[in-house]
C-alpha positions in Angstrom: 45.8 32.1 103.8 44.9 32.4 100.0 41.5 33.3 99.0 39.3 30.3 97.8 39.7 29.5 94.0 37.0 27.8 92.0 37.5 24.6 90.0 35.0 22.1 88.8 36.6 18.7 90.6 39.3 18.7 93.3 40.5 14.9 93.5 42.4 13.8 96.0 45.2 11.3 95.5 47.1 10.0 92.8 47.0 6.2 92.6 45.6 4.8 88.9 42.5 6.0 90.1 43.2 9.5 90.3 45.6 9.6 87.7 42.9 7.7 85.0 39.8 10.3 86.4 42.1 13.3 86.1 43.1 11.8 82.4 39.7 12.1 82.2 38.5 15.1 82.5 41.5 17.1 80.6 40.4 15.1 77.9 37.1 16.4 78.3 38.4 20.6 79.0 37.4 19.6 82.8 39.3 23.0 85.1 40.5 20.1 88.1 43.7 19.5 90.5 44.3 16.1 91.2 46.5 16.2 94.8 49.3 14.3 96.6 49.8 14.0 100.2 52.7 11.6 99.4 56.2 14.5 98.4 57.2 12.3 95.4 55.0 9.6 93.0 54.1 5.9 95.2 57.4 3.8 94.4 56.5 0.3 94.5 55.2 -2.3 92.9 51.8 -3.5 95.4 49.4 -3.8 91.4 51.2 -5.1 88.8 48.7 -7.2 86.7 46.8 -5.3 84.0 43.2 -6.8 83.0 41.5 -7.4 79.6 38.8 -4.7 80.1 41.4 -2.3 81.7 43.6 -2.4 78.8 40.7 -1.7 76.7 39.9 1.9 78.7 42.8 2.5 78.9 43.9 2.2 75.1 41.0 4.3 75.1 42.7 7.1 77.2 45.4 6.7 74.9 48.3 4.4 76.6 48.8 0.7 75.8 51.3 0.2 73.9 53.8 2.9 75.7 52.3 0.3 79.3 53.0 -3.4 76.2 56.4 -1.4 75.7 56.8 -0.7 79.4 55.7 -4.4 80.3 55.4 -6.9 79.6 53.5 -11.2 79.2 53.2 -13.5 83.1 56.3 -15.4 83.3 55.0 -19.3 83.6 55.0 -20.3 87.1 58.4 -22.9 89.1 56.8 -24.4 91.6 60.0 -26.2 93.9 58.9 -29.8 95.0 61.0 -30.1 98.3 64.6 -32.1 96.8 65.1 -29.1 94.1 63.2 -29.8 91.6 60.4 -28.0 90.0 57.8 -28.2 87.1 56.6 -25.2 84.9 52.4 -24.5 84.4 51.0 -21.2 82.8 49.3 -19.4 85.3 47.0 -17.4 82.9 45.0 -20.0 81.1 45.3 -19.1 76.8 42.1 -18.3 75.4 42.5 -17.2 71.0 41.5 -13.5 70.9 38.9 -12.8 68.8 37.4 -9.4 66.6 35.1 -9.3 70.1 37.8 -8.8 72.0 40.4 -8.2 70.7 43.4 -7.6 73.7 42.1 -11.2 76.1 45.1 -11.3 78.4 46.3 -9.7 81.6 50.0 -7.9 80.5 52.0 -7.9 84.0 52.8 -3.8 84.8 54.3 -3.0 88.2 51.9 -0.1 89.6 54.7 2.4 88.8 55.6 1.8 85.8 51.6 2.1 85.2 50.7 5.3 87.4 54.2 6.7 86.1 52.6 6.2 81.9 49.2 8.1 83.5 51.4 10.9 85.0 53.3 11.3 80.9 49.8 11.2 79.2 47.6 13.6 81.9 51.7 15.5 80.7 50.3 15.2 77.2 47.3 18.0 78.6 49.7 19.6 80.3 48.1 19.2 84.0 50.9 17.4 86.6 50.1 16.0 90.4 50.5 18.4 93.2 52.4 16.5 95.8 53.1 17.6 99.3 49.5 18.4 99.4 47.0 16.8 101.9 43.4 17.7 102.2 42.8 18.3 105.6 39.3 18.7 106.1 36.3 19.5 103.4 33.1 21.4 104.3 29.7 21.0 101.5 26.6 22.8 100.6 23.5 22.6 97.5 26.3 24.6 95.2 30.2 23.4 95.7 32.5 21.4 98.2 35.0 23.8 100.1 38.8 22.1 101.1 41.5 22.9 102.7 44.8 22.4 101.7 48.1 22.0 103.5 50.2 22.2 101.8 54.7 23.9 102.2 53.7 27.3 102.0 50.8 27.1 104.3 46.6 26.0 103.9 45.1 26.5 100.9 41.6 26.8 100.7 40.0 25.4 97.4 35.9 25.9 96.4 35.0 22.8 93.4 31.9 21.2 92.2 33.0 17.7 93.5 35.4 16.3 95.3 36.1 12.4 94.6 38.0 10.7 97.1 41.4 8.6 95.5 42.7 8.5 98.6 43.3 4.3 99.1 41.9 2.1 101.8 42.9 4.4 105.1 40.5 7.7 103.3 39.8 11.1 104.8 37.3 11.6 102.5 36.2 8.5 104.0 35.9 8.4 106.5 35.9 12.4 107.2 31.9 11.9 105.0 30.8 9.4 108.0 30.7 6.1 105.7 31.1 3.1 107.4 33.7 0.6 105.5 32.2 -3.0 107.2 33.8 -6.3 106.2 37.0 -8.8 107.5 39.7 -8.5 108.4 41.4 -12.0 105.9 43.4 -13.7 108.3 46.2 -13.2 106.9 49.3 -10.8 106.5 52.0 -11.1 104.0 55.5 -8.9 103.0 55.4 -7.9 100.0 58.8 -6.2 98.2 61.0 -5.0 95.5 64.6 -6.4 95.8 67.4 -6.4 93.6 68.9 -10.9 94.1 70.9 -12.9 92.8 70.4 -17.1 91.5 67.1 -16.9 90.1 67.1 -16.4 86.4 63.9 -13.9 84.9 62.5 -16.7 83.7 60.0 -18.0 86.2 57.6 -17.1 88.5 59.4 -19.1 91.4 56.5 -20.3 93.4 57.9 -23.1 97.2 56.5 -24.4 100.1 53.1 -24.7 97.7 50.4 -25.1 100.6 51.8 -24.3 103.4 50.9 -20.8 105.1 54.3 -21.1 107.0 56.7 -21.5 104.4 55.5 -20.5 101.4 56.9 -18.0 99.8 57.7 -16.5 95.4 59.3 -14.1 93.9 58.3 -13.3 90.5 60.4 -11.4 87.9 58.9 -8.0 86.7 57.8 -7.1 83.8 59.8 -4.7 82.5 62.5 -3.9 85.1 65.3 -5.6 86.2 63.7 -5.9 89.5 61.4 -9.4 90.9 58.6 -9.5 93.6 59.0 -11.4 96.4 55.9 -12.1 98.4 55.7 -13.8 101.6 52.1 -14.8 104.1 54.3 -13.8 107.4 52.6 -14.3 111.4 50.3 -12.3 112.5 51.8 -10.5 115.3 55.5 -9.0 115.5 57.4 -7.4 113.0 58.8 -8.3 110.5 62.7 -7.5 109.3 62.3 -6.3 105.4 65.7 -5.4 104.9 68.5 -7.2 102.6 69.2 -9.6 105.3 66.1 -9.6 106.6 65.2 -10.9 103.2 68.2 -13.1 102.7 67.9 -15.1 105.7 63.1 -15.8 105.3 64.1 -16.6 101.9 66.9 -19.2 102.7 64.7 -21.1 105.1 61.5 -21.6 102.4 63.6 -22.3 99.9 66.8 -24.7 101.8 68.8 -23.0 99.3 72.1 -20.0 100.2 72.3 -19.3 96.0 70.1 -16.6 96.4 70.9 -13.3 97.9 69.1 -10.4 97.8 71.0 -6.4 96.2 69.0 -4.0 97.3 65.5 -2.8 98.7 63.1 -0.7 96.7 59.7 -0.5 98.0 58.4 -3.2 100.8 55.1 -3.8 102.9 53.9 -6.2 105.6 50.3 -5.7 105.5 47.4 -7.3 106.5 44.2 -8.6 103.1 40.7 -7.1 104.1 38.2 -7.4 102.5 35.5 -4.2 103.0 33.3 -2.2 100.7 32.3 1.5 101.9 28.2 1.2 102.5 27.8 4.0 100.3 30.2 5.8 96.9 28.7 8.9 97.3 27.8 11.9 100.0 25.8 15.6 98.5 28.8 16.7 95.5 31.3 13.8 97.3 32.5 11.4 95.6 34.3 7.9 96.5 36.6 5.7 93.9 39.1 3.1 94.0 40.6 2.3 97.3 38.5 4.5 99.3 35.6 2.5 98.3 36.6 -1.4 98.3 39.6 -3.0 99.5 41.0 -6.0 98.1 43.0 -8.9 99.1 45.7 -9.0 95.9 44.5 -12.5 95.2 43.7 -12.1 91.1 45.3 -9.0 90.4 41.8 -7.0 91.1 42.0 -3.9 92.7 44.1 -2.2 91.0 41.2 -2.9 87.5 38.2 -2.0 89.6 39.6 1.0 90.4 40.5 2.3 88.0 36.9 1.1 87.0 35.6 3.2 88.9 37.8 6.1 87.8 35.8 6.2 84.0 33.0 5.5 85.6 32.8 8.4 86.7 34.6 10.9 84.7 32.1 11.3 81.9 29.4 12.2 84.2 30.7 14.5 85.6 31.5 16.3 82.6 28.5 15.1 81.7 26.6 17.4 84.7 29.0 20.0 85.2 28.2 20.3 80.5 24.4 21.0 81.8 22.8 17.3 81.9 20.8 16.3 84.4 22.4 16.0 88.8 20.5 12.6 88.7 23.0 11.3 85.9 26.1 11.3 89.2 23.2 8.8 91.2 24.3 5.8 88.2 28.1 6.4 89.7 27.3 4.1 92.6 24.1 2.0 91.2 26.6 0.7 88.5 30.1 0.3 90.6 28.9 -0.4 94.3 28.1 -4.1 93.2 30.4 -5.0 90.8 33.5 -4.4 93.3 30.8 -6.6 96.0 31.6 -9.1 93.1 35.0 -8.9 93.3 35.3 -9.1 96.6 34.0 -13.1 96.4 35.9 -13.6 94.1 39.9 -12.5 95.3 38.1 -14.0 99.3 37.8 -17.2 96.9 40.8 -16.8 94.8 43.0 -16.3 98.3 41.6 -19.6 99.6 42.1 -21.6 96.7 46.4 -20.0 97.0 46.5 -20.7 100.5 46.3 -24.2 99.1 48.5 -24.3 96.3 45.8 -23.5 93.7 46.8 -20.6 91.0 45.4 -21.1 87.5 43.3 -18.3 86.3 41.7 -18.5 83.8 38.9 -15.6 82.3 36.9 -14.8 85.6 40.2 -12.4 86.3 39.7 -10.8 83.1 36.0 -7.8 84.0 34.9 -8.1 80.5 31.8 -9.7 81.7 31.2 -7.2 83.8 28.0 -4.7 83.5 25.5 -3.0 83.7 22.5 -4.1 82.5 19.2 -3.6 85.2 20.6 -0.6 85.7 19.0 2.3 85.0 21.4 3.4 82.3 20.2 0.3 80.4 17.8 0.3 78.2 16.9 -2.0 75.2 13.6 -3.5 73.5 11.2 -6.5 74.4 13.6 -9.1 73.5 15.4 -10.1 76.8 17.6 -13.1 74.9 19.8 -10.1 72.6 23.7 -11.0 73.6 24.8 -8.4 73.9 22.0 -7.0 75.7 22.3 -3.4 77.6 24.2 -2.6 80.4 27.1 -5.1 79.2 30.4 -4.7 77.4 30.6 -3.5 74.2 32.5 -6.3 71.0 34.7 -4.7 69.6 34.3 -5.5 65.4 36.0 -5.0 62.3 33.9 -2.5 59.6 34.7 -1.7 55.9 33.8 1.9 54.8 32.4 3.4 52.0 35.9 4.7 51.0 37.4 1.1 50.8 39.8 0.8 53.7 38.7 -1.4 57.4 37.9 0.6 60.2 37.6 -1.5 63.3 34.2 -0.4 66.3 36.7 0.6 68.9 38.2 3.3 66.9 35.0 5.3 66.2 34.2 4.2 69.5 37.7 5.6 71.5 37.3 8.7 72.4 34.8 10.8 75.4 31.6 11.5 72.9 28.6 8.9 72.4 28.0 6.8 69.6 25.6 4.9 68.2 25.3 3.0 65.9 22.5 2.0 62.9 22.5 -1.4 61.3 20.7 -1.4 58.1 18.1 1.4 56.9 16.5 2.4 60.2 13.3 3.8 60.1 14.5 6.6 63.1 15.4 10.0 62.0 17.9 10.6 65.3 19.6 14.6 64.7 22.7 15.3 65.1 24.4 16.9 68.0 27.2 17.5 70.7 28.5 14.8 71.9 26.9 11.9 69.6 28.6 10.6 66.5 26.1 8.4 64.4 27.3 6.0 61.9 25.3 3.7 59.4 26.4 0.1 59.0 25.0 -1.8 56.1 25.3 -2.2 52.3 25.4 1.1 50.3 25.8 3.4 53.6 28.9 4.6 55.6 30.6 1.0 56.9 29.9 -2.1 55.7 29.9 -5.6 57.3 31.2 -7.8 55.1 32.6 -10.4 56.8 29.3 -10.0 60.0 31.5 -9.5 62.2 29.1 -5.5 63.8 26.5 -9.0 63.3 27.5 -11.7 65.4 28.9 -9.3 67.9 25.8 -7.2 68.4 23.1 -10.4 67.7 21.3 -7.0 65.5 18.9 -7.5 62.1 18.1 -4.1 60.1 16.6 -1.3 61.3 18.5 -2.0 64.9 20.3 0.1 66.9 23.2 0.5 69.4 23.6 3.6 71.8 26.9 2.9 73.1 27.7 5.0 76.7 31.4 7.0 76.7 32.5 4.5 78.9 32.6 1.3 76.7 29.1 0.2 77.8 25.9 0.2 76.1 23.1 2.2 77.1 20.2 1.1 74.1 19.8 -1.8 71.4 16.8 -2.6 69.3 14.9 -1.6 66.6 13.7 2.4 67.7 11.4 3.3 65.1 10.3 6.4 65.4 13.6 7.6 67.6 10.7 8.6 70.6 11.8 6.6 73.3 15.7 7.5 72.2 15.3 11.0 71.9 14.3 10.4 75.5 17.1 8.5 76.4 20.0 11.2 75.4 18.0 14.3 77.1 17.8 12.0 80.2 22.2 11.9 79.3 22.3 15.7 78.5 22.2 15.2 74.7 20.2 18.3 74.4 18.8 18.3 70.3 20.8 21.3 69.0 19.2 24.2 67.8 18.0 24.7 64.6 
């Protein structure tokens, strides 16, 4: 047996959440290992929608243009009547772009392509997924987690400062911690399959038998591929065939058509829909992210997105504590993310009920742009209770003009692993520069000008106000900080102490 290895973070599970966490740690220079018990990358399209808030996360991580190049827009719904006629409609409500929300429509991209883009980004940091490595046990004390990993070469012991379970709905990490996973089975069993197919054009999401859970079937072209995804409710018990012949028979039975033929089946799954939420997200030095902490029905495309944002929330906090920030900072992960998951579970199950009734319209409620952490311990503002946005809310984008005359997008200034302090007008509080904090001054005669008023409108600020933006793009503090004392206390709480003179 090899000698124990020391690393900062061991990530168990290389799906979208594990990869997101790995990229965030890699860009911060944190030593980690990312292991996956599967022998090769997941090959299916289980999650195929990237919501606008997750797009902003991926923009910060440097992959948004790659994802858009690999994917595409959601096609219109084509709902067929029994006589073969059909009606086209838009599933996604379309809203105009605005400077505060430059990414405001879901992107369709199958999960295997999303994860491929993330793996490529991880490789640019010199890091990779270790496939065929299964976590078989672990113990933790006040200083480390000792993990046992089974590989083709034998068992290995890894010592890590922290362990993160991103190992899915049947999480070994969650089970080993003894964390309950209450919730309910939603009474819907479904088939999903990625196939090549002839007989339907790739310009629409074809839907047959809407509102009839025994006859319903949907066949959707997968953007960026030559594949279609078949989705269909199936009987709650019994075997369900997933061969090409089996799928042909199901399609013919439910559509009344014999011209739609499956070629090859790339991936298929039959599963029961669940809504479950872990009682805890953390035990000692071990954390849960993604499906290990919550499982959703697929309606509304919320599961993968919530998982990615779990990892994005946890990554900077782990890095900060490893750099010397107070360990209490890690308590804010569960405080912030678990209520988000609880709310999204309610949304997803409500959308499932609508789907069972034949309603498939989706609007802003699935975009996740309005979710935030107001009222949590890292959200601090002044006494103006009516302020919009408030501490804890997502930080909007805006277009500014630099003193050199070039237009500067606020999101470009926020991008990266640092905190950002925006001072509006000639602020009275003098906050010293320090590692991990970038300070930008906005106003006439300052570094940046708000010539079009976009920043002022987006943030509702007045002269003398400060906006402190977290590394994950949420407002930590907002308001007038005349003497800077409260701001200094806050910065110390998250590990941003003054640099030595």
